[in-house]
Every structure is written in structure tokens, then in C-alpha cells.
N, C-alpha and C positions, 0 to 999 in steps of 0.2 A: 409664318405669317396666318396662314386658316386654322392650324391647330392653336395658335397662342389667341385668336380671336375667339375662337371655339370655348375655351379651357375661361375667358373674361364672361362669354356670354353666359356660361353657366352656374357662374358664381352671383345672378342679380339673383337679386329678392325685393320683394316690396319695401324691405326694413333695410338692405344695404346699398341703397341707390345713392351713387358719387355726386353729391351735389356739387360738385367744383365742374363737373361734365354736365350737367343738366341745364339745357336749355328750353324753358316753356313756351310752346309753340299751341299747344290747341286747350281749352279749357272743357273740364265738363261738370257741370251740375247738378247734381241728385238734389231729388224733393226732401224737403226737412222732415225728420224721423225715420229715414229711411231705415232698414235694420245692418246691424253688422254683419251679420252672416252674408246678408246680400252685398256687404261694401266689400267685404273680403272677398268673396268668390269670383266679383265684376273685377275689383283690382288682380287679383290672382291671374283670370285669364287676358287680360292685359298684359302682363309682363311675362307669359310662359313662352316656351318657346315655340317655333312654327312647327315643330316636328309633334308635339303637344297640343294644337290646336289652339296656341296663343299667336298674340299678336308681336310678340317679343319687341314692346314697346317701355320707354322710362317712366313713370306716374310716381306723383307725392302729392299730399295733400295741402291743400293751402290754407297756411299759418297765419290767424292775426290777432289782434289784442286778447281777443275773446276764446282762442283757443283754436281746435282744427273746425271747421265749418263742412259743409257739405260741397265743398267744393273743389276739384282735384285737378292738377295741371299734368300735362301730357308731352312729353316729346321721344326724342330718338336718338341712338350714336351716327356717327356721323354714316357708319357701315352699314348700320340698318336703313337709313335714308336711301344709301345706295343703290343696297336691292331693293327697295320697292319702290326707288326710279325705275328699275328694268322690271318688278313687276307690272305697273302702271303704265307700262310702254311709254315712259317720255322721249320726246323727241329732242338730241343736244346737238351743237355746230360742233364740227368734227378739225382738225388742223388743216386739212386741204377744201375749209370752207364749205363741206356739204351737209348738210342736214342729215342725220343715223338715230334711228330706234336706238338710246342708252344701253349695253350692259354693261356688266361689270367686268365679265371679262376682257373686255376690249377698252377699260375704263380710260388706258394710258393714250389711247388716238384722237380722245374729246379735247375740244381747244379750252383753256384755262384750268384742265385737269391736274390738281394735286393732292395726293395722299393728305398733306396738311391744311387743304383748302375747303376751307367750313362752307364757303361763299358759292361755288360751285354750284348747286342747286338755290333756286332760290327762297324767299322765306315763305311765299306763297305756293309754291312746289312742295316742300317739305310738308307744311299745311295739310295739301291735295292729300300728297302719301298716307299723313297719317290717316287722316279720314279712310280714306279706302281702307286700310287695316282694319280700325276699328269698326266700320259697317261688314267687313269679312270674319268680322268674330261671329263664329256659328258655335250652335250646339251641341253637344257630341250624342252622349245615354242623359242628358239631363231631360227631365221629363217639365219639372215645373222651372222656376227662378228660387234659387233659396232663400226661404222667409218670405215667399209669396203664392201659395199653392192656386193662387187662382190666376197665376199668370203661367200659362201652359206653354211649355218647348215642345219641341223634336227636332230629329236630327237635321243638319242643316239650315235650321230657321235662326236669322239671324239675330244676336243678343242684343244688340244695339237697336236694332228697328223693336224689338217684343220691348226693351227697358221704356221707352217713347211709347209708345201706344198702352203700356200699363201705366203711366203718371211715375212712374221712379226714378224715372231720368227726366229731367225738367227741358235742358238744353245741352247743344256742345257746338261752341265757336273758336274759331280761332283768334288769337290774341295779337292786337294792334302792335307794330314795333314803333314805339314813340319816335326816336330819331330819324325813322325812314321816313315816315310816314309825314312829321314837320318838312324835310326837305320836299319831298312831293308834293303838299300844298305850297310851299312856295312858287315851286316850280308851276305850279298846274293853275291855281285858282289867288294865290298869293298877291298877285301885281297883275294889275291890268295893261294887256299888253293886245299887239298885234301879230299874230303868229300862229304854229301849230301847236296841238296841244300833246307832252309827252306821252305818245301812245307805248312806246317801249317800257319804260319806268310804271305805267299805269299797269301794265299787263304786268312787270314783274312782283306788282302788291298786290291787284285785286286779282289777277288772273286775267285770261283770255277770253271771256264770255264780256264781263266790263268791259276791257279794253277795247271790244271789236265794236260794242254799241257806240262809244263816245268816238270811236275814228268813223261809225257811219253817221253818227250826230253830226260829227265837224264834217264828213266830207258833204253830206245833205246841205250844209249850210253853203258852204263857198259854191255848191252846183246854183243854189238859190238866186244866188247873185244876182246872174246873166239874164233872170228872169224879172230878178227886182228894177235893172237899171233899164232894163228894156220899159219893162211895164210901167215907169213914170212919165215919160213923152207920150205914151200912149193913154193914160190916165189925164194927164193936161192936156194936150190938145187934143183928143179924141174921142170925148167922152160919151156923144151920143150919137157917132157915127161907127154904126156896126161894122160895115162893108170893110175896113179901115181894119177891125180887129179878126180879118181873113188870116192876114200871115200873123200875127201875132200867137192867133189859135195854132196855126200851124206850125210855129217854130217850137210853142207847149206841146205840142203831141210828141214832135222828135227830139224834141229834149227829155223828156221823161222817159223815152226806151235807150238814148245815149246815156244816161248818169244811170239807172239799173245795171245797162250792160256792163259800162267803164268801172262802175261799184264792185262788181264780180270778180272783173281784175283785180283790183285794189284789194281785196280780202284775201284774193289769193297771194297776192305777193305779202301782207301782212303776216298771215297763218301761214304761210310757210317760211319764214322766218323770225316765226314762233314754235315752229316743231308742231302746230298742230292740223296742219295741212296731211302730214304723213302718220297722224296717230292710227292705230287702229280702233277700229269701235270694238268696245266691248260687249261682253254677252249683260244683257239687261237682265236683273233681280226683280222680283215683285215687287210693286213698290209698297211703300211702308202700311200705308192703310186697306190693302187689298184682302180679304177676306173668301174663306168658303171650305169645302171640306177636305179635312185630309188628306191627300193622293200621292201622285206618284209623276213626276214631271216628266213626260217621255224620252224629251232632251240631255235632261241633266242627269236623270236617273235618281234624282234626291225628291226625299220628302217636301210636297207643300200646298198650301190650301189650292183647292180647283174651283172653278165656280162655271157654270154652265154657259157657254157664249148666247145660248138662248133665249135664258133669262137676262140677259145683259140687253138683248138686242128688245125683248118685251120693253125694258125698262126707258129703253132710249127710244121708242115710238109709241107707247103707249103713256107715257108721263113727261120724258123729257121735251119731246117734239110739241104736244100738245100746248107745254106752259111757257115753250119759248115762244109759239104762236099767239099765244092769249098774252106775252108780254108785248110782241108787237102790234097788235090789235088795241093794248091800252098805248102805245105808244101813237098811234094815229089818231088816239080819240085827244091825245092831249093837245096833239098838233092842232086838230080842229080847234080847241078852245083858244088857242095862240093866235088864229086867224079870225076868232070872234073879236078877239081884244084889240087886234090890230085894225078891225072893220070900227072897232068904237072910239079907237083913237085917233083914225083919220075923220070921223063922222065931228069930234069933238075939236077938232085943228081948223077943219071948213067952217065950226060957229063961231071960234072966236079970233081966228087966225092973228094969233100973239106968240113972244118969243119963248111963254111957258106950254102952249101947247104945240109948236116946234119938236119943242124936248120930248113931249110925251109921245112922240111919232116914234120915238127910241125905246120906251118903256116896255112897250110887249115882249119885243127882240132880244130885250136886256131880261126881264124874267125869265122868258122862253130858255135863254142859253144857260141860265141856274139851273131851269130844273131838268136842263138835258144833262148837266153834270152830275146832279142827284139820281137820275134815273140809271145813268149808266153805273155810278156805284153801288147802288142797291141791286141792281140788277148782276154786277159782278162776283155778289156774295151769295146770290141766289145759283148763278151759274155753277161758282164753284162748289155749293152744298148737292147740286143735281149729277155732276159729274161727278164727283167723290161717289154718291151714292149709286152709281151707276156701274160702280164694283168693279174700272177695269186693272187688266192684272198689270201692264207694263206703264210707267212714269210718262214714255214717247205719245202712248196713248193715249192717256190723260190728258195731257197738254195738248194733243190736236184737238180733242173736243171738246177742251175749255174754251180754245182759241178760237173754232168756229162757232160757238154758240154766242162768243162774246163780239167777234167780228159785226156776224150777220146782226144783232140787236144795234150796236154803235153804229153800224153804218145807217141804217134805216132811222134811227132816231137822231141823229144828227142832219142825215142831208134830206129825209125824205119831204120837209117843208121846203127844201128851196127846190127840190124836182116838183113838187106840186105848183112853189108860186111860176117855176118856168115852164112846166108844159100844162097846165091846166089852168091859173090865170094869167097868163101871159103877160106877166107885171117886170120887166126887166127892174123898173128905178125899186119895186119893192126888192127884187132880187137880191139887187145888189149893195140894199141897205142891210139887209137881213142875212147876206154874207160876212158884210163887215161886223155887224152886231156878233153875229157867234162867234167868227173866229178871234176876235180882239177879247169879248166876254170868257173864253173859254180857256184861251192863255193866260189870263189874269188871274183864272180860278185854278190852273193848275199849278202856277206858279205859289201861288198861295196855300195849297191844300196841301203839297208835295214836298215843298222846300223852306218856306219862312215860316209854315207854324210848326212843321216837327223840331226844326233849328230853334226855335224859339222856347220850346219846348222841352228841348235836349238842355239847353244853356240854363236854365232854368233848374232844372235837374243835378246841374252840376257845381252850380253854384250853393245848392242845398249840402252837396256831398262835399263841398272843399270846407263849406262850414264847419261840418261834423269832425273832420278829420284834422281841423286848424293844430291840433294841440298834439298829432301825430309827428315822430321824426321823422328825416327823408333817408331814412338807410334801405338797402335796394329791396329786403324782405317789407317793409312795411309801405315803397311804394310800388312794389310789385303786386301787395293786396289792393290798394288802392286803386289800381289800376284796371284791376280784375273786377270789383268792385261796381265802380263806375259803368263800364265796359258791359256787365251783364245786366243792368237794367236800361242798355239801349234799345231802341226798336232796331227790329230784324228786319233787314233789308229782304225783298221776296223776289227779288229778279227783275231782269230787264222787261219785262210782261208788259206794263202800265207806260214803261217809257216806251217803247216801239208802237205803242197801240196811239200812243199822243203823236209821234211822226207820222203814224199812219193816216188817222187821222187829220194831222196839217197838211198831208200830201193830195188827203183828198179836195179839200179847201180851197186849194193851190192848184189844183190841176180841171178838176170837172169842171167850173165855170171860169176858168181864165179869161174867155172872152168879153164878161160881162165886169169882172172888178180886176182888173189887172195889179193893185197894187195889194192884193193879198200876199203876192210873192216878199216883198218890204215889210210887212208885218210878221211874214214867216221869217226873215232872218235876223230882226232885231228880237224877235222871241229866243231863238235858237241860240243867240247869241249869249242873252241871259240866261239859257237854259244850261248852257256849258259850264257856269259858274258855278248857279243856285245846285246844279247834280252834283258836280267833283264836291260844294262845300256837304251836300249830305252823303256823301259818302264817304267823308275823311273825318265828319263830326257828329253828324246824326245817329247813325246807323253801327249796329255791331261790324267788323269785318266779315262779310262774307269769305264762303271757301272758294279757291278759286276751280272754274269749272272748264277743263280744255274744250273747246269750239273749232270747226273749222270754218262756219260763215253763220249768217242772220238765222238761215235755220228757214222757217215756214213764213217768217216776214218777207223773203223776196217773193217768194210766192204771190202775198198779197198786197206787195205794191205794185208787182206786174201785171195782177191783176186790175187792179186800180187804175193804171195807165190808158189799159185796154177801154173800161168804164166811159176815159174821160174823154175817148176817141169819139164815140156814140154820141155824149152827149153833149161836148162842142160844134160837132158839125151838125147836130139837131138845133143849137142855137142861132148859128151863122145863117142855116137855112130858115131860120123861122124871120131874122133882121128883116125892116122894110124895104133894104136897099137890095138885096139878093132878092126878094119876093117883088120886086118890081120889074125883073130880070126876064120873069115868066107870067105874063099878064093873062094869056091864053086858058093857059094848062097847067093846073097845079099840080096834076100827075107826073108831069116832066119836071117838074121842080123837087118832086119826092124820090123820084129816080135819079136825078142829079144827087143831090144830098146823098143817099144810100151810096153812090156809082163812087164818091169821093171818101167816104166813111170807109170804103173798101178797098181802095185804092191806100189810106193812109195804112189802113190795118196791114194791108200787105208792104208798104215798107217797112212799118213798124216790127212785122216778123224777118221779114228779110234782112234788117237791120240787129236783131237779135241773134239772128244764125249765123250774119259773116264777123261780127266781133266775137272771137273767143274768149271763153270765161275765165280764161288762164294766159298769160303771157308765154310766149316763146321759149323765153329762156326757162322760165318753170317747168313748162310742157317735156323739155329736154333733161333736165334735171330727174324731175320725176320717172321718165322713160330708162335715165340710165339707171337709177336708184332699184324699178323692177326688174330690170336686165340682170343687175349683180345679185339682187335678192333671186333668182331664179338659179343664176350659176352656184350662188353659194348651196341651197338646197340640191341642186345637183352632186353636189362634192358632200355634200354630207351622206347622202345615200350611198354613193362609193364607200364612205369612212366607215361606216354602219355595216358593211357586206366584210369589210378586211377585217382578220383579227387585231385586238388590241387597240382596234381606233376607240377613243371615248373622248369626253367631252370635260371641261374643268367643272367641278360642283364646289357650293357653297356649303364649307362646312359648318358656315356661319348660323345656318337654320337644322343642322342635325343636333 
């Protein structure tokens, strides 16, 4: 079988690709006017055998009524995808219901595997494998990209990344499966129903990162329901009695801890079932935008750009940090203008005492909420530029610095006015009004900017494209060409960063000042229900299909949410201590009041950390399965070491790649 496969592979070439076996999975768009020698060299490297430094994939140009365009379709044979699944370390379910890293030699032990079953790997997994192989196409002895002397190469440099940075390669994106997308859309957002999202179907189509975001969004929405149910009677019957909010605030603080700890367990259950909890972390390559003087990586021994960490630190502390501080100062300056407007609206209402003047009381908060959203978005672009300019070598380092910049500014920009009202002005009525206005306005703006507007623009474009192509016949090639041309013009989904950021800020509105405005959880639940449908709509109809990205958790956002819950303990304790009813309990000594509030705060924090320690991050069943897998891996390693010492011992090799 291996010899037959080897003979079949050796007959591959760019011109004799068997179209009957070709399934387009990924689209490559080159810049218009790309030189023929560049196209020939690049496509040859894609179809070349692995032993010759190629990706050993299938590729063919997209043929339209205008002839061959600058668009190419990439696929792979079933055997190639299986070997690629082993390379990237995919984890699949075995016949004994355990989860194990897939290997081609043990393929028969995996559930639903058959040589003729091409659905063993999901389409998202196949596209992830192709992306991995394309990104790992590396220069051998080439010094330049053929046809472009200014595009330098060196041994080990990623060809795809150099093509992208040189502007020769416009984009690479995975194709939608129209039938599967139609089924998913119907089950996901096509009908209004009370129930859970089809997370397993979302994961099979979009990958684990996006499925985990929707899982967290769904979980967070359900977790808010108890807060919303308890908050309504508190709002109706105890509006001005702050002493009655003590129990509500205490429940809120414990709730914020429990839901985050339970989410870790839910996350472990989901990612174990999907296989990503067991996936080995891969060695990180330099990010595409990283540049420097050519040198030798001491870990890999390959040539790659080297950039001084001292220069990077100087850029961070002498440029980025002062810029962030300047932006924070500007945010506080805008906040003070907002308070001037609030004072003007209050004076106007006192003079007129009319319905119009009553409405005018909300205008400053609405204007300020809009300004906050605009400032957040402008700052985001500045933060991305600065973080890119800092020239971080790894994508994880780039993301961590970007998230830190954005979180600090967004936290101050969104919550500074509320802290000022609460702890400087001591105006609880204004605090309630500002919190409600900021929360509701930000939710409406986010829904419009992130879902409704992109959907409307994409729908207009689709209508124009369909009118332009209405004269075409609906045979397979033309419908594929129409699909590719429509999808390549769709917006690019930039990841879950903005989605998690929105939930993080919402969590802050709900938890930081819960004892002042209990209805915050109600509005958060209503927003999240619509958010599920609008986000599902934009994933299926507005954006190009993103590549699947395996992940085992929500990453640094878990720490961000836990930090917010700690801050909420402090703010709620101080707010309760400031209430007239609690203040009346200490008529003689304010120091006793301060010490009591500090004691309660420390006690609640202690309870919070104890609960976080007591509740395991993974269910015991999963802990046992992981321990069993670790034991079997150690035993297999011992056996392998024994076999190496024995003469004639060997392993099955993949003749496919030779």
C-alpha cells in the first residue's frame, strides 16, 4: 500500500492534478500582475514532495469566464491530510472512548476511521492542516523570491510570510461549505428557541477558539440569570435602602467567584471532548511582522531575524508607556468635561422643571457613552500600531502586550467616571443614572457597529454580485467561481479579542457597582441573548470563514475576569460602608467604620480565594483520564527505549513523504 501510494505521489505535478479527486479547501489570492515565474515557483513548492522541501498539496487555478485569474484553490489527498493530522498533533476519540493523539500507524484504533471515510477529519481540521503546511513552506537555498529581487529570502524563512509582507500574496482564507453552513445556520440562529447552542457543530465548522467563545458567552448569560432574578425585586422594593443591598452585594461577590471557577471546569469538559486539552504546545515561530538583523536562533539553529531585547524595552518604556499615560490623561480630561455638562443639565432642569429638562438630564451621559466608544476604537488602532512597532518576536508576546494596553485604557475610560461619582462626589443617584446610561448605550452601539452595519454592507455587496452574475449558468465550476469571488470580498474576522473585551466590560458594569444598580444584570442578559444571534449571523453571513485555531482555554481573559472580580469586592465593600444606614452604626468613631469595612473586605477576599482553591479546575473524571494517558505515555516511552537497544527494532515509516 505504501509503495503504491509512493508511486501515485511521484506522478503529481501542477498540470496533471486529477480534478475528480480534488476538493478545494483553501483559497490563495495573489496580487494582480504577479509575475509568471513567481507563480510557477510558488505553486511548484506547494505540490513538491516533503522530502524536497514542498508541502505536497494539490493546487489548481480558479477558472472563470475571463480565463485564469490570480486566484488558486488548494486541497489535499485523504492520505496527505491524515499524515498532516499526525504532524499538527490532532487529538481524536478512540474506539475505547479515550482521547489520544492521532498517529497514522495506529489509525485503525480511532473511532469512525475507515480508509474510504473522508469525513473522519472535519473540514475545519483539514483547512487547519493545509494552513499549517503552507505556513511551514520554507526557503532552502533561495536568496530572493523569483521575479522580485527586493523580496529577500534566507534558509528557513517562511515563504508565505515573505509573500504576504512583500504584497505579492494578498490573502489566504478557507472556503465555506455552503451545505454545512446552511444546516449550521438553521440550527444556530435560523429559528428563535430557548435552548443551548450547537457548540459541537460550531466547533466542527469554525474550530475550537470560536466555539469556546460562544460557549463562554452562553455560559455567562445563563450565569447572569440568578443575578437578574434577584436584582429585580431589590430594584423595585429597596431602591433607596442601601442596608438591604448588603446581602445582594455579598451574593454578587460570591457569585462572581463561583461562576469563574465553574467555567474552568466547563472549559475542561469541552476542550477534553474536542481534544485540544491534550494537544501539545507547538514551538512558536517568529510572527510575520517581526524584523531584525539576520542571525542564528540558538534553539532551532536556523537563520532568522534577531532584534535586541534592550531596544525593545527602550521602545516600550520610553515611547509606548508615556503614550499610554498621555491617553489616560486625555481620557480623564474628557471625563471632567462630561461632569461640566452634567452640572449644566442639572442647572437647566432646576430652572425649567419640565419634561424636556428631565430628558436633558440623560443627554450628557449618552454623549459621554458615545465618546467613550469612539475613544476606545481610536485607541485600539493606536495600541496595535505601537505594539507592532515594539517588534515582538512571538505572536503570544505581541498579544499579551496589546491586551494589557487595551484593557488598562478601556478600564479607565469606561469606569473612571463611575469611580469619581461614587468616591469623590458621593452622589449615588447620579451613579445609578450614569451606570444605566453607559451600559445600555454601549450595548446598543456595539450591536450596531459589530453586527448590524457589517451585515447591511455585506448584504448590499452580495446583491450587486448576484446581479452581475445573474446571466451565468449554475454548473459546478461557475458556482464555485461565484462563491470564491463573493467570499474574497467579505470582511476578515479579526478574532475573538473584541468579543471578549465587550464581555469583560459588561462584567465590570454588572459586578463593580451591583449594590447601586441591581438591574445591570437584567440588561446584560437581554444584550447577551441578542449578542448570541447577532454574532452567529456575522460569523455565517458577514465575514470570511476564519481558519480553525485549537485552544484549551480562553487564555489571558480568564485572568482578566478574575482580576475584575477582585476589584469588585473592594468597590462594593466601600459603597456599602458609605451608605447612611451603615454609617449610622458607628456614630462615635469613623475609624471603627473604616476598620470594619476593611475587615469585611479581607474576609470576603479570603472566602473568594478559598473557594477558588477548593473548587478543582478540572472534574475528577477528566483528571483520572489525563493521569491514565500520562502513565501510558511514560510506559510507551520506556518500551520505545527498550526497542531502540534491541537489534532489528524499528518503526513504521511514511513512504508517502519520501
